[in-house]
C-alpha positions as CSV (number, residue, x, y, z in Angstrom):
1,M,0.0,0.0,-0.1
2,I,1.0,3.5,-0.7
3,E,0.1,6.8,0.9
4,L,-0.6,9.7,-1.7
5,F,-1.2,13.3,-0.9
6,D,-2.9,16.3,-2.9
7,E,0.3,17.1,-4.3
8,N,0.6,14.0,-6.2
9,I,-2.7,14.2,-7.9
10,R,-2.6,14.2,-11.8
11,T,-6.4,13.7,-12.4
12,N,-7.1,16.2,-15.1
13,D,-3.6,15.4,-17.1
14,R,-5.4,12.4,-18.9
15,R,-8.8,12.8,-20.2
16,S,-11.4,9.9,-20.2
17,S,-15.0,9.8,-20.9
18,K,-15.6,7.0,-18.3
19,G,-15.7,9.2,-15.2
20,N,-13.2,11.1,-13.0
21,Q,-10.9,8.4,-12.0
22,M,-8.2,9.7,-9.7
23,K,-4.5,9.8,-10.8
24,F,-1.5,10.3,-9.1
25,E,2.2,10.6,-9.8
26,R,5.1,10.2,-7.6
27,D,9.0,9.5,-8.1
28,G,8.3,8.4,-11.6
29,I,5.2,6.2,-10.9
30,W,1.9,6.7,-12.0
31,Y,-1.2,5.4,-9.8
32,K,-4.7,5.0,-10.6
33,A,-7.6,4.6,-8.3
34,D,-10.6,2.3,-9.3
35,Y,-13.7,4.6,-9.6
36,L,-16.5,2.7,-11.3
37,G,-15.5,-0.9,-10.4
38,Y,-12.4,-2.9,-11.0
39,E,-10.5,-0.7,-13.4
40,G,-7.1,-1.5,-11.7
41,L,-7.7,-5.3,-12.0
42,A,-8.5,-4.9,-15.8
43,E,-5.6,-2.6,-16.3
44,Y,-2.9,-5.2,-14.7
45,T,-5.0,-8.1,-16.5
46,V,-4.5,-6.8,-19.9
47,S,-1.0,-5.7,-19.6
48,K,0.0,-9.1,-18.1
49,L,-1.7,-10.9,-21.0
50,L,-0.1,-8.5,-23.7
51,A,3.2,-10.1,-22.5
52,F,1.8,-13.3,-24.1
53,S,1.7,-11.7,-27.4
54,A,3.7,-10.7,-30.2
55,L,4.4,-7.1,-29.0
56,E,7.7,-6.0,-28.0
57,E,8.1,-4.9,-24.4
58,D,8.3,-1.3,-25.2
59,E,5.0,-1.5,-27.4
60,F,2.9,-1.5,-24.0
61,V,3.0,-0.2,-20.6
62,D,3.0,-3.0,-17.7
63,Y,0.7,-2.4,-14.7
64,E,0.8,-3.9,-11.2
65,I,-1.8,-4.0,-8.7
66,E,-1.6,-1.4,-5.8
67,Q,-3.7,0.1,-3.1
68,I,-3.9,3.6,-2.5
69,E,-4.3,5.4,0.7
70,Y,-5.3,8.9,-0.1
71,N,-7.2,11.3,2.3
72,G,-7.9,8.5,4.8
73,Q,-9.6,6.2,2.5
74,V,-8.0,3.2,0.9
75,F,-8.6,2.6,-2.9
76,R,-8.0,-0.4,-4.9
77,G,-6.1,0.3,-8.2
78,C,-2.9,-0.1,-10.3
79,R,0.5,1.5,-11.0
80,S,3.1,2.0,-13.8
81,R,6.3,3.6,-14.4
82,D,6.4,7.0,-16.2
83,F,6.9,5.5,-19.7
84,T,7.5,9.0,-21.3
85,E,11.5,9.0,-20.5
86,G,11.9,12.6,-21.7
87,W,9.2,12.4,-24.4
88,Q,6.1,14.4,-24.0
89,L,3.0,12.5,-24.5
90,I,0.2,14.2,-26.5
91,T,-3.1,12.9,-27.2
92,L,-4.2,13.0,-30.8
93,E,-7.1,15.2,-29.9
94,R,-4.8,17.7,-28.2
95,L,-2.0,17.5,-31.2
96,F,-4.8,18.4,-33.8
97,K,-6.4,21.3,-31.6
98,Q,-2.7,22.7,-31.3
99,M,-1.7,22.4,-35.0
100,Y,-5.0,23.1,-36.7
101,G,-7.6,24.6,-34.2
102,H,-9.8,21.7,-34.2
103,G,-9.9,18.1,-32.7
104,L,-9.4,15.1,-34.9
105,N,-12.4,13.5,-33.5
106,S,-14.6,16.0,-35.2
107,V,-12.7,15.4,-38.5
108,I,-13.1,11.4,-38.1
109,Y,-17.0,11.9,-37.6
110,S,-17.4,14.2,-40.3
111,V,-17.0,11.1,-42.7
112,E,-19.8,8.8,-43.1
113,D,-18.0,5.6,-44.4
114,H,-16.2,3.8,-41.7
115,T,-13.3,2.3,-43.9
116,E,-12.7,6.1,-44.8
117,R,-12.8,7.3,-41.2
118,L,-10.0,5.0,-40.4
119,K,-7.9,6.1,-43.4
120,V,-8.5,9.7,-42.3
121,L,-7.3,9.1,-38.8
122,T,-4.0,7.6,-40.0
123,Q,-3.4,9.7,-42.8
124,Q,-4.0,12.8,-40.9
125,V,-1.6,11.6,-38.0
126,E,0.9,10.4,-40.5
127,R,0.8,14.2,-42.3
128,A,1.0,15.8,-38.9
129,T,3.9,13.7,-37.3
130,G,5.9,12.2,-39.9
131,I,5.2,8.7,-38.2
132,R,5.2,5.9,-40.8
133,D,2.9,2.9,-40.7
134,F,0.7,4.5,-38.1
135,G,-2.0,2.3,-39.8
136,G,-0.2,-0.8,-38.7
137,Y,-0.1,0.6,-34.9
138,M,-3.8,1.2,-35.1
139,S,-4.2,-2.5,-36.3
140,K,-2.6,-3.6,-33.1
141,I,-4.6,-1.3,-31.0
142,L,-7.8,-2.1,-32.4
143,A,-6.9,-6.2,-32.2
144,V,-6.2,-5.4,-28.4
145,D,-9.4,-3.6,-28.0
146,A,-11.5,-5.9,-29.7
147,L,-10.0,-8.9,-27.7
148,F,-10.5,-7.3,-24.2
149,L,-13.3,-5.1,-24.8
150,N,-11.9,-1.7,-24.5
151,E,-15.1,0.7,-24.7
152,D,-12.9,3.8,-24.1
153,R,-10.4,4.2,-26.8
154,H,-10.8,7.6,-28.4
155,T,-8.7,10.4,-29.7
156,H,-8.2,11.3,-26.1
157,N,-6.6,8.3,-25.1
158,L,-4.7,7.5,-28.5
159,A,-1.4,9.2,-28.3
160,V,1.9,9.9,-30.0
161,M,5.1,11.0,-28.1
162,M,7.4,13.9,-29.2
163,N,10.9,14.7,-28.1
164,D,12.7,18.3,-27.7
165,K,13.6,17.8,-31.3
166,G,10.1,17.5,-32.6
167,D,10.4,14.0,-33.2
168,F,7.4,12.0,-33.1
169,K,6.7,8.2,-32.3
170,P,3.5,6.3,-31.4
171,A,2.9,6.1,-27.6
172,P,2.9,2.5,-26.1
173,I,-0.6,0.9,-25.6
174,F,-1.7,2.3,-22.4
175,D,-4.9,3.1,-20.6
176,N,-6.9,-0.2,-20.7
177,A,-9.0,0.5,-17.7
178,A,-12.3,0.4,-19.3
179,C,-11.7,-3.3,-20.3
180,L,-13.1,-6.4,-19.2
181,L,-16.5,-5.2,-18.0
182,S,-14.7,-3.1,-15.3
183,D,-17.4,-0.7,-15.1
184,I,-19.7,-2.5,-12.3
185,T,-21.4,0.9,-11.4
186,L,-23.0,2.5,-14.2
187,E,-22.9,-0.1,-17.2
188,Y,-21.8,-3.9,-16.2
189,P,-23.3,-4.8,-12.9
190,M,-22.0,-8.1,-11.1
191,D,-25.2,-9.8,-11.4
192,G,-25.7,-9.4,-15.1
193,E,-25.4,-12.2,-17.5
194,L,-22.0,-12.2,-18.8
195,Y,-22.7,-12.9,-22.6
196,F,-25.5,-10.2,-22.5
197,L,-22.9,-7.9,-21.0
198,I,-20.5,-8.6,-23.5
199,D,-22.6,-8.0,-26.1
200,K,-23.5,-4.6,-24.9
201,V,-20.0,-3.3,-25.3
202,K,-19.3,-0.8,-27.9
203,P,-16.1,1.0,-29.0
204,K,-15.7,4.6,-29.6
205,T,-12.7,4.7,-32.0
206,F,-14.4,5.3,-35.3
207,C,-17.6,3.0,-35.2
208,N,-19.6,1.0,-32.9
209,D,-18.7,-2.5,-33.5
210,F,-15.5,-4.2,-32.5
211,T,-15.4,-6.8,-35.0
212,E,-16.4,-4.1,-37.9
213,Q,-13.4,-1.8,-36.7
214,L,-10.9,-4.7,-36.6
215,D,-11.8,-6.1,-40.0
216,I,-11.5,-2.7,-41.6
217,A,-7.9,-2.3,-39.9
218,E,-6.8,-5.9,-41.2
219,Q,-7.9,-5.3,-44.5
220,L,-6.1,-2.0,-44.9
221,Y,-3.0,-2.5,-42.9
222,G,-2.7,-6.3,-42.1
223,R,-2.9,-8.6,-39.1
224,R,-0.2,-7.3,-36.9
225,I,-0.6,-9.3,-33.5
226,C,-1.1,-12.7,-32.4
227,F,-1.5,-14.0,-28.8
228,N,-0.7,-17.6,-27.3
229,F,-2.0,-17.4,-23.5
230,V,-4.2,-20.2,-22.3
231,Y,-6.9,-20.5,-19.4
232,D,-4.0,-21.5,-17.1
233,D,-2.1,-18.5,-17.8
234,V,-5.1,-16.3,-17.4
235,K,-6.0,-17.7,-14.1
236,A,-2.3,-17.5,-12.5
237,V,-2.4,-13.9,-13.5
238,V,-5.8,-12.8,-12.1
239,D,-5.2,-15.0,-9.1
240,R,-2.3,-12.8,-8.1
241,A,-4.6,-9.8,-8.0
242,D,-6.0,-11.2,-4.7
243,I,-6.9,-7.7,-3.4
244,Y,-9.9,-7.9,-5.4
245,D,-12.7,-10.1,-4.6
246,N,-13.4,-13.7,-6.0
247,M,-16.5,-12.8,-7.9
248,Q,-14.7,-10.1,-9.8
249,R,-11.6,-12.4,-10.4
250,K,-13.9,-15.2,-11.7
251,R,-15.6,-12.7,-13.9
252,V,-12.4,-11.5,-15.3
253,I,-11.3,-14.8,-16.0
254,N,-14.6,-15.9,-17.9
255,T,-14.6,-12.6,-19.8
256,V,-11.0,-13.2,-21.3
257,M,-11.9,-16.9,-22.0
258,E,-15.1,-15.8,-23.9
259,M,-13.2,-13.3,-25.9
260,R,-10.4,-15.7,-26.9
261,R,-13.0,-18.1,-28.1
262,R,-14.7,-15.3,-30.2
263,Y,-11.3,-14.1,-31.5
264,S,-9.6,-17.5,-31.7
265,Y,-8.0,-16.4,-34.8
266,M,-5.7,-14.4,-33.1
267,F,-4.3,-17.4,-31.4
268,G,-1.9,-20.4,-32.8
269,D,-4.3,-23.2,-32.0
């Protein structure tokens, strides 16, 4: 457990549409407190399972479970190291508002065709930053989001990084707290039927269907990621998060395994 204070609060630094989740930073470590459910468990689980993928270590942020004491209360949550390492993290929405005076999200949704929306997103980012193959990066992210049901990936938490020379690179995959039905307060109650809740989840990136988003990305930019975890791997990861109750951990395991079944082509078996 770590005790944190007002001077450590960074809640407004990174915007999310899923509520006012408290974020803190101290000594190069970021902490996020649960707000709507078991966000820390989801963030931790996704990061550990990304280690069972073809991604390189620097392509995603690794999270650990943490208990946070703040203002006399104890919160469950997670922690991660500051991955910027001298680079500035810039969300796509902020990048476009700074460069062009309008946000990227409004540009994307001004286009009716969903395939063209993703083309516009990738082309505009490549034009603004000089990053090559941003489409391949998006193909990876959309595969992760589909597999783990990330309902909160939008231009406020898609990001690039810039150094003091003005060079850009894609940010590692981060902010997966809205995965795996973690919002048990507003959207996905613990007494809900699992398959109904899974089918209820909608993405926010450029259309409202995970499979459609992923199909478009893979048709345009290729299949860029595969996974190799099995049930025992998932259970071992989730069982280590024992500050969460058994019902929540069981639901995370069951959700992961159902999504593994639905997207079995991402796996080697």
